[in-house]
N, C-alpha and C positions, 0 to 999 in steps of 0.2 A: 504494500500500500504506500502511495507517495507520502513522503514526510516522516515515515517511521523507519527505524533501523530494521534490517532483516537478520534477526539473530539466529535463524534456523539454518543458515548456511554453515558448512564446515563441520568440525568435530566438537561442537558445543555440548555440554552435559545434557541439555534438554534434547538435543538431536540424538544423543546416544541412548537415552531412555526410549525415545520413539522407535529407534532401530531395534532395540531389544524386544519391545512390545510387538513390533511387526513380525519378527522372526517366530513369535509364538504361533502364528498362523500356519507355520510349516509343520506343526505337530500333526501326527496322523489324524485324519478327519474322523475316523470311526470312534476316537476317544472323546471328541468334543461333546460336552454336556451329557456324556454317558457315564453316570456315577459308577456303575459296576465295572466298566472298562477302566476308568481312572483308578479305582480301588485295586483292580487286578494288576495294573501297570506298576503301581507303587509298592504293592505287597505280594506280588506274584501269586495271587489267589484267583482262580478262574472258574469257580463254581457258580458265579452269578450273584452271590451274596456280597454285601458290603456294610461297613459301619461308617456312616458319614462323619460322625464326630471324630473317630479315630483318624480318618483321612484328613480332615481339616487340621487337626493338631499336628499331624505329620508334615503337612505342607508348611505350616507356620514354623515348625522346627527346622525344616529344610531351608527356609529363608534365613533364619538366624545362623545356621551352620555355614551357609554360603557367604554371608556378608559380615557376621560378627567378628570383630578384631579387638585386640587390646589397644592398638594405636591405629590411626588412619584418619579418615574423614569423620565429621560429626553430623548429627542429625540436623544441625543448623544448615550445613551445606546442602543437605537434601531438601530442606524447607525452601532454600533459595531456588533450587531447580524446579520445585513444584510451583512456586510463584511465577517463575519464568514461563513455565508451560501455560499457566492460566493467562498471563499477559499476552502470550503469543496467540492464544485462542480468542481473547476478547478484542485485542487491537488488530491482529492480522488475519483472524478467521481460521487459524490452523486447527485441524482436527486432532485434538490432544486430550480430550476429557477422559478417555479410557486409560491413557497413560497416567493422568493425574490420579485416577481411582487406584490404579496399580501401585503407584508410589505411596499413596495414603496407606494402603494395606502393608506395604513393606516397612514404612516408618513406624506403624503401630506394632509390627512384629519385633522390631529391633530396638524399641524404645529403652530397654534396660541394658543394652550393650554399651560398653565404654566407647567404642568407635566402630566404624564400618569400612569395608573395602572401598578404596577410592573408585569413583565411577570413571571408567575409560572405555573407549569404543570396543576394545578387545578383551574386556574383563569377563572371563568365563563364569566367575562366581555371580556376577550380575545377571548374566543370561539365565543361569540356573534359578536365581531368586525370582526373576521376573516370570519365568515359566511356571514356577510354583504358585506365584501370586495370581497368574492368569487362570490356573486351574481352580484355585480357591474361589475366585470371582465367578467362575462358572457354577460352582456349588452354591454361592451366596451372592448373587449379582447386585443386591440392593444395599450391601453393608456400608459402602462409602459412596452411594449414588447422590447424596445431597451435597454436592460440591459447593454450591453457592452458599448454603447455610453454614457449612463447616469452614469455609474459606471466604467469609464475608469481606475481610480486609482486602485480600488479593483481588477479588472480583471488583470491589469498589475502586481500587487504585487503577485496575485495568480499564474499567469503564470511564474513569476520569481522564486517563491518557487518551482513550479513543475520542472522548468529547473534545479535548484540546486539538487532537489531530483533525477532527471533522471541521474545526474552525480555522484550519490553516496554520496551526502552531505545531512545529515538529517536535517529536518525542523520540527518545532512545530507550530501548529495552536492553539492559545490560546486567547479566548475572542476578536476576531476580529483583532488580530495581528499575524504576522509571526515572530517567534523567531528563532534565530540561536545561538547555544551554542558557547562558545569560541573555542572549538575543531572543530566545524563545520566551523567557520570563518577561522581558521587556515588551514583546509583541502582545502577550496576554494582558499585561497591565495597561498598555495603551488602549486596548479594546474595553477594558473595565472602566477606565477613566472617561472615555468617550461616552459610554452609556450613563455614567454618573452625571456628567455635565449635561447630557441630553435630557435626562429626567429631572435633574435638579438635585444637588446634594442634600438640601434640607428635606425634600420630599422623600428621598431614599431613606434618610435617617429616621424620619417620622414613620415610614412604612415598616422599617426594621423593628422599631420599638413598639409599634402597634402589634406586630406579630409576637414579640417577646413578652408583651404585657400579660399573656395568659399564664406566664410563670412568675409573675410578680408576687412577692410575699409582703403584705402590708405591715407585718410586725417587724421583720428584719429589713424592710424597705430595700429589697434587692431582688434581682431576677435569678430564679433558680433554674438555669438551663445549663447545658454542658454535656458531660458524658452520661450516657444511659446504657451501659453495657448489660448484656444478658448472660445468664448462667447457662443457657442452652443455645445450640446453633440457631442462628437467626439471620435471615436474609433481609437487610434493610439498607436504605441509601445512606451515604455519608452525611454528616452534619454540615449545614452551611457555616462558613467562617465569619460569624457576626463581628468579631473583633477586627478582623482584617478589613471587612467592608466598611465598618464605621470609620476606621482610621484612613481609608482611602477617600471617604466622603468628605471628611474635614479638610483634607488636602485640596479639594476642589471647591472650597467655599466661595471663591471669587466668581463662580459660574452663574450665569443667568439662564434658567431653564428655557428650552424651546417650547413654543406653543405646540401641544400635541393632543390628539384625540385620546380620550380616556382608555380606549382599548389598546392603542399604540403604546401608551405609557405603561399599562399593565404588562404587555409583551416585553417591553424594554427592561422592566424590573425583573421579570422572570428570566430573561436572558442574562442579565447582570448576575443574578444569584447562581444560575447554572454555571456560568463561566468562572466566577470566583470559587464556587464549590469544587469545580474540577481542578483549578489551579492549586487549591489548598490540599485536596485529597491525594494528589500525587506525592505529597510530602510523607504520607503514610505515618501520621502521628496519632491517629485516632484509635482508641481502645474499643473493641467490639464485644469482648468477652471478659467477665469478671475474673476468670482464672489467670489472665495475663498479669494482674496485680498480685494475686495470691501466690503465683509461682515466680514472681520477679525476685532475683537474688543473684549473688555471685558475679562472675565476670561481665555479665550482660546488664548489670544494674545501671551503670552510668549511661549507656546508650538509651536505656528505657527512660531514665530521668530526663534526658534531653528531649525525647519525644513529648513527655508530659508537660514540660514547661513551654515548649513551642505551642502545644495545643492551648494552654492557658491564655496565651497572648493572641494567637491567630483566631481561635474559635470563640473564646470568651473575652472578657475585659475586666479590669480591676473595678471594684465597687466598695463603697463604704456607706453605712447607714447615715443618711444626711443629718438626722437629729442628734447623732453622736458627735458631729464634727466640732461644734463650738466648745463643748465640754472637753473633748480630746485636745484641742489646740490650747485651751486655757491651762490644762494640766501639764502638757509637755513643754510649754514655753513659760511656765510660771516664774522662771529665773530672769526673764527679760525686763529690764527697766525701761518703761515706755518712753520716758523723757529722752533718755540717751538714744534709744532706738529710733525715735522720730528724727533726731538730728542726722542719723545715718540714712534713713529710708524715705523720710518725708511723710510718714504715717505711723500711727500707733497700732499695736496689735489689738488693743481694746476696741478701738473704733473699727478696725477691720473685722473683728468678730461681730460687731453690730451689723455691718453690711452683709456678712455671710449669713447671719440669722435671717435677714430680710430676703436675701436671694432664695434661701431654702424655703422660706414661708411662701413665696410666690410660686415656687416650682414643685412643692411637695405633692400636689394632687395630679400632676401631669406626668405621663410616661413619654419620654422623648424630648424634643427641642422645646424650649420656652424662651420667648422674647421677654427680656427684662427692660422695662421702660425706665427712663432716667429717674423719675420721682419714686420708683419702687425700691431703689437702692437704699434710700434713707427717708422714708415717708414722714418721720417725726422730726426731721432736721436736727438730728443729734450730732452729726459729724460736720465740721467746718468744710465749706465747699472746696477749698484748695486741697485739703487732706483727702476728701472723697475722690477728687480727680486723681490724686496720687495712688490711692488704693485701687481704683478701677484700672489705672495704667498697669499696676503690678498684676492684676487678676486677668488681664485680657491679652489675647493674641492679636496684635495689631498688624504685624507683618505677615503677609501671605506669600507663598503657601506655608502652612505648618506641615510637618511630616514631609518636607520637601524631597528628600532622597529615599523615601519609603517605597520600596517596590514589592519584593517578595514577602510572604508571610514570615520569612526567616529574618527580615531586616528590623528586628525590634530596636536595635541600638540607633537606628536612623529616625525613629519616631520621636517627636518632641511635643505632641499635643498634650500629653499627660502633665506637662509642667505648669499649665495654667488652666483654670476652669472655664473662662469665658472666651467667646469669639465675636468678631464683628462680621456681619454679612455685607454684601455689596451696597445695601441701603443704609449702612451705618448703624444698624441696630445691634444691641448687645444680646447675645444668645448663649444660654446654658443648654448644652446638647442633651443632657439628662442629669437629673439631680444625683442619682445613685452612681452613675458612671463618673461624673466629674467631681464628686465630693473628695476623693483622695488628693486631688490637685490643690485644694486649699492648703493642705499640709505642705505640699512642695513649695508653694509660694512663700509661706512663712519660713520654712527651713532655708530656702535660698537667700532670703533677705537677712535672716539671722546669721548665716555664715559670713556675709559681708560685714555684719555688725560686730561679730565676736568669733575669733579664731577657734575658740574652744566649744563651739556650738554643739557638735556631735556628742561630746562627753556630757555636756550639761543636759542635753535632751534625754540621754540614757538615764541619768540620775533622776530627772524630773518624771520620767515615765514610771520609775519605781514608786515614787511618791504618789503619782496619780493612781496607780493600781492599788496601793494600800488604801488610799482614800475611797476608791470605788468599792473595794471589798467591805470596808467599814460601813459605807453608806447602805450596803445590802446586808448588814448584820453579821458580817464575817470578819472577826478580828484576825490579825496576822502579826507575826513577829519576824525579826530578822536581825542581822548584824554579823560581827566578826567573832571568830572563836579560835583558840589555840589549844591543841591537844597533842601530846606525845611528839612535840617538836614540829607539828604540822599546823599551818594556818589556813583558815577557810573563811569565806564570806557568804552568808545566805541572804539572798535578796528578800524573799518572802517565804514564810512557813505558815501554812493553814492547817489547823488540827481539828479532827473529829474523833469520836470515841474509838473508831476502828482504823482510821487512816491518818497518815501525815502526808501533806502535799508540799514538796519543795518546788518553788517557782524561781527560775533564773532567767532574767531578761537580758536580751542582747539587741542593741539597736541596729545591727548590721542588716541592711535591706537586701533583697534579691535584685541584683543589678540588671541593667538592660542587656548587657552582654550575656549574662546567665540566662535571662528570659528568652534570648534568641537562640539558645542551645549551645553556647560556648562551654565545652566540657570543663576546661580549667577553671573559668570564672564560677561555674556552677558549684564545683567542689570547694572553691575558696569561700563562697558565700555560705554554703552549708556548714563548712568547718567553723566559721566565725559566728555562727548562730546556733543551729541545732546541736552540732557535735560538741562545741565548747560548753554550751549550757548543760548538756547532758553529762559531760565529764565532771563539771562542777557539782551538779546535783548528785551524781553517783559517788563523788568523794564524800559528800555530806552523809549519804546513806551508809557507806562502809564504816565511817567513823562512828556514826550513831549505833550501828549494830555491834561494833566492837565495845564501845564504852557505855552504851545504854542511855547516854545523855549528851546534848550539846549545850554548852554555856555561851549564849549569844550576848554581845554587847553592842549597843548603838546609841549614839547621841547622849551618853551619860547614863542610859538605862540598861538593864540586863534582864534576860529571860532564859529559863532552862527548858529545852525541848527534850522530852523523855520518850523513849521508844515504847515502853510498856506493852510489848507484844503486838504493836500495831503494824499494818502494812504501809509501805512507802510508795507514793506515786511521784514521779519526776517529770516536771513540766518545763520545757524550754519555751520561752516567750519571746516572740519577735515584736518589734514596734509596729510594723505593717505586715500585711498579708504576704505569705509565700505561696498562696494558692494550693495547687495539688500536693506540694511537698509537705503539707501539714496534715495529710491523711494519716491516721494512726497505723494502719496496716503497712503503708509505705515507709513510715518512720521505723517501724520494727524491722522490716526487711533491710532497709539501708544500714541501720546500726549493726545488724547481724553481719552484713556484708563487710562493713568497715573493720570489724575485729578479725575477720578471716582473710581479707585481701588488702594489699597495700596499693594505693593509687599512685601513679607516676606518669610523667610525660617524657618523651625522648630528649627534648631540649633541656640541658642542664640548668640554664638560667631560669627558664620558666618553671622548672621543677622545684626551684627554691620557694615558689609561691605556695607550695603544698607543705612547707615545713610546719606550719601551725596544725594542719590536719594530722601530720604524723605525731606531733606532741599529744594532741587530744586523743588520737587513736591509741597510743601507748597507754594513756591513762585509763581509757575504757577497757583495754585488755587486762591491765593490772586489777582494775575494780572487779571485772568479771571473775578472775581467778580467786580473789579474796571473797567475793560474794558466794561462790560455789562452796568454798571452805566453810563459810559461816552458815550458809543455808543451801544444802545440796539440791533442794528442789528447784533452785533458780538456774540449774544447768541447762534445762530446756526453756526456751522462750525467755531469755534473760532480759529482753527489752520490752516485754509486754506492758509493764507499768509505765512506759515512757510516752510522753506527749510532746507535741510541737504545736503551740497555739499562738495566735497574734493578739495584740491588745484589742483590735476591733472585734475579733472572735470572742474574747472574754467578755466584752461589753454586752454582746448578744446573749452569751451564756448566762450572764448574771440577771437577765430580765426578771425572772420569777424567784430569784434567790433572796431569802430573808434571814438565813442563818447558816452555819457551817455545814449542817447535814443536808440542807437543800442545795448547797453548792456541790456537794458530793453527788447528790441525785442528778443534778444537771449534767455533770461530767459523765456519770454512768449511763446516760441516755445513749451515748455512742461508744461506750467502752467495750461492750461484748458482742458487737455485731457490725458488719459493714455491708453496704449495698453496692459496693464496687464503683461508686461514682467519683471517689476521690474529692468530694466536696463536703467539707465539714458543715457549712451553713445549711445545705440542702438536707443532709442526713440528720442533723440536729433538729431542724424544723419538722421533718417527717416523723422522727421518733417522738417528739413532743405531741404531735397531733395524734399519734397512735395511743400514747399514754392518756391523753385527755379524753379520748373516745371511750376508754374503758370505764364502765359504770362503777 
């Protein structure tokens, strides 16, 4: 097909499988689908009787004997070949589905083998295995017939590649992957931008949020959409990349939409969604089955995490509960002297918070874009006009385009819309694209201005966030303690400790955000960010737990006061807290898998200089390993699932979690809503809301 590579030429692995399958047709025709004849062939019994179960087991054993090895290729290599076959079928029309079914059976047969015989055109063992699989499929032709259901990802990626190809965008199918050249990506993006400008960026954004509003949670004030993997094989289309589309729309904000008939506008929007979905789907970052998360661990963990964070940005978008914004900003910037700050920035944080409150009040009942009129920023005239102008200048993208160099869904680091909450349209109107989407940007404006004002801003924000959390816990009837301790020559510092009769909760807060490079899938930056947030916090909390289990008590001192935290046979939960959301990475199942991987494998990069950036991770990893060893000595039951009591939550998540909390026990109950189950969505907010609704529904 024009525009697609022709991967079926030559001695490719996929071609080898096809050749082996075709040779099966040379088997004596009188044995085909003749159970008795097959039985006689394999067991030299010719009396016409047969045991079909015995024959099936023999065929599976023959596949294992033919291919099983201590060293060689891996099942991942075979999975690539299978994907390649599916892509060749969907994109190029190749007749390969029986070969896919054959390979499925072979992979199922050898799943417990350490390695397999490498696939080459002249590998006799492979011909023997394929022949045995062929006969097995004659006995049970439906066993792997649901290829689309079992291989939803590969089919969707293949269909996406075909959709791009049909639109004149060239694709390459190489070793089980779909590749787009830079020119191909640019060609697709040009088409996307033309459609956005044709329909009108504001109209597209409004349509997207009208669609997303079905998932809006009025309590959490956020859109609960994203991954919805199934536990069973399921044939479903890929998810539209809402985050990517929204960020392309704001880039085109200078466009004036063309006059169009409503039916033409609908068709243009449908084509826009189809094209963007195809472009994003070929990245192959969407999860279709919950077992992908539950089975993630080991050497493949990092590549799995890369896909997850790319999905977070391309398919979803950051959100924060708008009604939490003013209180959050008040808390984490409580150290700022407004008089001095105004001299630096031209505005005070106190007056900026007044403006933010008014913006949120105007936008709170609208899903999607809201025009904020001049008088609505300060209807009570509480802010001096000159200062109001300075605040709006800081809050607004005046220079267009924003996201100027944002092309592929992988280009997270090139996007800058997130730095400010407001935009100006061609008519000079101030627009908030959506209250939930843009709320995190208010923090970015404050933090950027504060860094210009004070070089120690990041440290001070971290300390203030601790105070803010303590105050929030107390406001909900949950007292906490914290402070420094010295024991047996070791020094430690607990940020917050919350106690219930059965549990102790150690909370360690790290301000480190998930950087744009990490969100774009940069593996090194992703590890660095996790090291300086999740891993460091868990290593600190783990140190507290080990010391507490050894001594039975921690004597904490802070600000002239003291408190003793006693174990008293209680269980310990360790909560790493980030200032802002880390998205998918804060899923409990994923946290447990990542920490287990971290103590079993060492991460490194080939470049020695870049490798130094992982020194912190190595230090924290060493601490986790030592703690694990000590914990097993102190409590042998922790040998299995040592990180099950570990959490990774953000301050905004904790604010939502505290909604119905009135005492320490209800805090524990809120946490327990998501402790013992997962829905596989990797979305704390959604799963917490769902569990709450289930519990509230119980009479």
